[in-house]
N, CA and C atoms as a LAMMPS dump frame, in Angstrom:
ITEM: TIMESTEP
0
ITEM: NUMBER OF ATOMS
261
ITEM: BOX BOUNDS ff ff ff
-5.0000000000000000e+02 5.0000000000000000e+02
-5.0000000000000000e+02 5.0000000000000000e+02
-5.0000000000000000e+02 5.0000000000000000e+02
ITEM: ATOMS id mol type element x y z
1 1 1 N -22.048 73.968 -263.272
2 1 2 C -22.408 72.929 -262.528
3 1 3 C -21.448 71.613 -263.386
4 2 1 N -20.924 70.792 -262.54
5 2 2 C -20.635 69.487 -263.404
6 2 3 C -21.286 68.916 -264.522
7 3 1 N -20.27 68.599 -265.601
8 3 2 C -21.054 67.774 -266.639
9 3 3 C -21.647 66.828 -266.441
10 4 1 N -20.865 66.268 -265.328
11 4 2 C -21.442 64.577 -265.12
12 4 3 C -22.497 64.623 -264.197
13 5 1 N -23.02 65.548 -263.939
14 5 2 C -24.313 65.836 -262.797
15 5 3 C -25.347 64.765 -263.847
16 6 1 N -25.758 63.988 -263.057
17 6 2 C -27.196 63.099 -263.606
18 6 3 C -26.805 62.118 -264.802
19 7 1 N -25.591 62.152 -264.8
20 7 2 C -25.278 61.206 -265.717
21 7 3 C -25.411 59.423 -265.717
22 8 1 N -25.018 59.27 -263.862
23 8 2 C -25.683 58.271 -263.473
24 8 3 C -27.193 57.741 -263.835
25 9 1 N -27.945 58.926 -263.62
26 9 2 C -29.526 58.827 -263.31
27 9 3 C -30.057 58.521 -264.982
28 10 1 N -29.597 59.634 -265.866
29 10 2 C -29.61 59.126 -267.475
30 10 3 C -29.109 57.758 -268.206
31 11 1 N -28.069 57.324 -267.43
32 11 2 C -27.742 56.011 -268.346
33 11 3 C -28.932 54.941 -267.617
34 12 1 N -29.197 55.098 -266.605
35 12 2 C -30.306 54.331 -265.685
36 12 3 C -31.3 53.915 -266.351
37 13 1 N -32.12 55.493 -266.845
38 13 2 C -33.126 55.555 -267.296
39 13 3 C -33.197 55.164 -268.623
40 14 1 N -32.242 55.665 -269.397
41 14 2 C -32.009 54.657 -271.009
42 14 3 C -31.792 53.259 -270.995
43 15 1 N -31.656 53.078 -269.968
44 15 2 C -30.804 51.605 -269.757
45 15 3 C -32.306 50.718 -269.352
46 16 1 N -33.565 51.507 -269.099
47 16 2 C -34.355 50.962 -268.762
48 16 3 C -36.082 51.036 -269.213
49 17 1 N -35.924 52.391 -270.168
50 17 2 C -36.924 52.905 -270.569
51 17 3 C -37.375 51.707 -271.962
52 18 1 N -37.398 51.131 -272.265
53 18 2 C -37.708 50.062 -272.883
54 18 3 C -39.275 49.158 -272.27
55 19 1 N -38.244 48.777 -271.145
56 19 2 C -39.056 47.705 -269.991
57 19 3 C -40.143 48.672 -269.571
58 20 1 N -39.88 49.391 -269.107
59 20 2 C -40.728 50.647 -268.29
60 20 3 C -41.909 51.24 -268.972
61 21 1 N -41.488 51.064 -270.056
62 21 2 C -42.694 51.589 -271.246
63 21 3 C -44.116 50.8 -271.425
64 22 1 N -43.67 49.341 -271.557
65 22 2 C -45.019 48.672 -271.288
66 22 3 C -45.732 48.758 -269.903
67 23 1 N -45.268 49.268 -268.965
68 23 2 C -46.124 49.195 -267.979
69 23 3 C -46.273 50.781 -267.306
70 24 1 N -45.237 51.744 -268.006
71 24 2 C -45.735 53.304 -267.464
72 24 3 C -45.423 54.205 -267.919
73 25 1 N -46.024 53.55 -269.668
74 25 2 C -46.314 54.507 -270.92
75 25 3 C -46.81 55.975 -270.701
76 26 1 N -45.983 57.026 -270.759
77 26 2 C -46.679 58.139 -270.488
78 26 3 C -46.701 58.714 -269.003
79 27 1 N -46.402 58.157 -267.913
80 27 2 C -45.613 58.625 -266.696
81 27 3 C -44.587 59.477 -266.81
82 28 1 N -44.429 59.684 -265.429
83 28 2 C -42.847 60.751 -265.465
84 28 3 C -41.977 60.355 -264.558
85 29 1 N -40.884 59.23 -264.747
86 29 2 C -40.355 58.769 -263.578
87 29 3 C -39.401 59.811 -263.033
88 30 1 N -39.641 59.197 -261.803
89 30 2 C -38.589 60.294 -260.77
90 30 3 C -36.905 59.174 -260.321
91 31 1 N -35.972 59.38 -261.14
92 31 2 C -34.672 58.299 -260.845
93 31 3 C -33.717 59.107 -259.969
94 32 1 N -33.499 58.444 -258.876
95 32 2 C -32.386 59.248 -257.985
96 32 3 C -31.088 57.993 -258.176
97 33 1 N -30.065 58.403 -258.779
98 33 2 C -29.029 57.289 -258.164
99 33 3 C -29.48 56.564 -259.411
100 34 1 N -29.171 55.318 -259.048
101 34 2 C -29.566 53.674 -260.113
102 34 3 C -31.105 53.37 -259.238
103 35 1 N -31.618 54.114 -259.065
104 35 2 C -33.269 53.894 -258.648
105 35 3 C -34.454 54.42 -259.144
106 36 1 N -35.45 53.537 -259.763
107 36 2 C -36.512 54.479 -259.944
108 36 3 C -37.219 54.479 -258.914
109 37 1 N -37.493 56.011 -258.062
110 37 2 C -37.992 55.869 -256.972
111 37 3 C -39.506 55.933 -257.443
112 38 1 N -39.964 56.447 -258.264
113 38 2 C -41.562 56.069 -258.596
114 38 3 C -41.577 56.571 -260.188
115 39 1 N -43.124 56.684 -260.472
116 39 2 C -43.665 57.333 -261.523
117 39 3 C -45.029 58.045 -261.44
118 40 1 N -45.556 58.715 -261.808
119 40 2 C -46.165 59.953 -261.554
120 40 3 C -46.964 60.477 -262.956
121 41 1 N -48.194 60.861 -262.637
122 41 2 C -49.008 61.506 -263.694
123 41 3 C -48.222 62.742 -264.568
124 42 1 N -47.599 63.183 -263.281
125 42 2 C -47.379 64.83 -264.011
126 42 3 C -45.723 65.175 -263.758
127 43 1 N -45.369 65.747 -264.331
128 43 2 C -43.903 66.079 -264.155
129 43 3 C -43.617 66.538 -262.891
130 44 1 N -44.866 67.669 -262.448
131 44 2 C -44.701 68.508 -261.274
132 44 3 C -44.829 67.564 -260.119
133 45 1 N -45.553 66.695 -260.449
134 45 2 C -45.56 65.547 -259.206
135 45 3 C -44.907 64.859 -258.777
136 46 1 N -43.759 64.658 -259.627
137 46 2 C -42.779 64.043 -259.996
138 46 3 C -41.721 64.928 -258.778
139 47 1 N -41.581 66.037 -259.248
140 47 2 C -40.828 67.342 -258.778
141 47 3 C -40.778 67.22 -257.028
142 48 1 N -42.504 67.636 -256.566
143 48 2 C -42.791 67.661 -255.502
144 48 3 C -42.289 66.419 -254.632
145 49 1 N -42.651 65.374 -255.237
146 49 2 C -41.75 63.957 -254.202
147 49 3 C -40.215 64.316 -254.262
148 50 1 N -39.609 64.451 -255.121
149 50 2 C -38.271 64.127 -255.325
150 50 3 C -37.85 65.666 -254.004
151 51 1 N -38.962 66.74 -253.952
152 51 2 C -38.06 67.556 -253.221
153 51 3 C -38.27 66.825 -251.723
154 52 1 N -39.931 66.595 -251.66
155 52 2 C -39.966 65.728 -249.652
156 52 3 C -38.985 64.568 -249.695
157 53 1 N -38.495 64.295 -250.262
158 53 2 C -37.55 62.678 -250.272
159 53 3 C -36.16 63.145 -250.131
160 54 1 N -35.982 64.164 -250.887
161 54 2 C -34.332 64.246 -251.275
162 54 3 C -33.573 65.512 -250.478
163 55 1 N -34.977 66.487 -251.056
164 55 2 C -34.249 68.098 -250.711
165 55 3 C -33.895 68.782 -252.156
166 56 1 N -33.011 69.765 -251.937
167 56 2 C -32.762 70.165 -253.621
168 56 3 C -31.569 69.359 -253.288
169 57 1 N -31.99 68.696 -254.484
170 57 2 C -30.631 68.01 -255.018
171 57 3 C -31.127 67.619 -256.378
172 58 1 N -29.909 67.002 -257.267
173 58 2 C -30.397 66.866 -258.651
174 58 3 C -31.008 65.923 -258.573
175 59 1 N -31.962 65.325 -259.333
176 59 2 C -32.547 64.284 -259.96
177 59 3 C -33.22 64.217 -261.37
178 60 1 N -33.027 63.058 -262.061
179 60 2 C -33.626 62.775 -263.33
180 60 3 C -35.342 62.815 -263.082
181 61 1 N -35.892 63.474 -264.068
182 61 2 C -37.356 63.181 -264.562
183 61 3 C -37.38 63.387 -265.525
184 62 1 N -38.563 62.176 -266.583
185 62 2 C -38.152 62.592 -267.792
186 62 3 C -39.768 61.517 -267.984
187 63 1 N -40.226 61.945 -268.894
188 63 2 C -41.549 61.089 -269.385
189 63 3 C -41.514 60.007 -269.838
190 64 1 N -41.911 58.394 -269.667
191 64 2 C -41.477 57.114 -270.041
192 64 3 C -42.427 57.359 -271.711
193 65 1 N -41.664 57.007 -272.358
194 65 2 C -42.338 57.048 -274.173
195 65 3 C -41.613 56.385 -274.495
196 66 1 N -42.734 55.156 -275.208
197 66 2 C -41.747 53.829 -276.161
198 66 3 C -40.713 54.398 -277.113
199 67 1 N -39.753 54.144 -276.959
200 67 2 C -38.915 54.255 -277.862
201 67 3 C -38.808 53.397 -279.411
202 68 1 N -39.14 54.368 -280.7
203 68 2 C -39.263 53.47 -281.88
204 68 3 C -37.725 52.736 -282.139
205 69 1 N -38.487 51.236 -282.564
206 69 2 C -36.675 50.608 -283.078
207 69 3 C -36.031 52.012 -284.054
208 70 1 N -34.522 51.24 -284.106
209 70 2 C -33.984 52.441 -285.104
210 70 3 C -33.878 51.427 -286.311
211 71 1 N -34.114 52.075 -287.4
212 71 2 C -34.49 51.315 -288.515
213 71 3 C -33.117 52.359 -289.759
214 72 1 N -31.993 51.614 -290.307
215 72 2 C -31.094 52.453 -291.166
216 72 3 C -31.869 52.748 -292.173
217 73 1 N -31.631 53.976 -292.705
218 73 2 C -32.677 54.234 -294.062
219 73 3 C -31.328 54.86 -294.967
220 74 1 N -31.944 54.618 -296.67
221 74 2 C -30.611 55.103 -296.973
222 74 3 C -31.49 56.037 -298.591
223 75 1 N -31.918 57.081 -298.111
224 75 2 C -33.055 57.55 -299.031
225 75 3 C -32.691 57.374 -300.527
226 76 1 N -31.063 58.263 -300.577
227 76 2 C -30.392 58.118 -302.013
228 76 3 C -30.549 56.545 -302.55
229 77 1 N -30.619 55.577 -302.278
230 77 2 C -30.795 54.124 -302.941
231 77 3 C -31.881 54.14 -303.086
232 78 1 N -32.797 54.389 -301.974
233 78 2 C -34.108 54.21 -302.328
234 78 3 C -34.969 54.952 -303.286
235 79 1 N -34.283 56.343 -303.793
236 79 2 C -35.002 56.701 -304.793
237 79 3 C -34.295 56.833 -306.046
238 80 1 N -33.261 55.775 -306.005
239 80 2 C -32.174 55.377 -307.21
240 80 3 C -31.219 56.385 -307.514
241 81 1 N -31.282 57.111 -306.61
242 81 2 C -29.862 58.164 -306.967
243 81 3 C -29.051 57.285 -306.754
244 82 1 N -28.531 56.317 -306.251
245 82 2 C -27.325 55.454 -306.216
246 82 3 C -27.462 54.329 -307.346
247 83 1 N -26.826 53.943 -307.951
248 83 2 C -27.222 52.875 -308.771
249 83 3 C -26.018 51.697 -308.196
250 84 1 N -25.849 50.811 -308.186
251 84 2 C -24.94 49.331 -308.088
252 84 3 C -24.382 49.155 -309.493
253 85 1 N -23.283 49.465 -309.444
254 85 2 C -22.448 48.79 -310.729
255 85 3 C -21.858 47.735 -311.008
256 86 1 N -21.955 46.453 -311.076
257 86 2 C -21.276 45.653 -310.588
258 86 3 C -20.681 44.266 -311.843
259 87 1 N -20.741 45.677 -312.988
260 87 2 C -19.484 45.366 -314.029
261 87 3 C -18.316 45.86 -314.063
């Protein structure tokens, strides 16, 4: 299988998941191309809809979950294992 299969769908999902999380948190998103086809309570319901609409083709189905903010952490600095010597 081509490594780029579903790349468009993955990128589309990733670029919209934060906005969708407010409305569809916990649901399963069905993405085909650059379109949100729908959201569903279960992964199997999303898959059934994909089969009904598109047949057996690659589609992106992923659960919409809020993404945590990325925080840079420096454990060695916080634990005092690295000391800044300004002299």
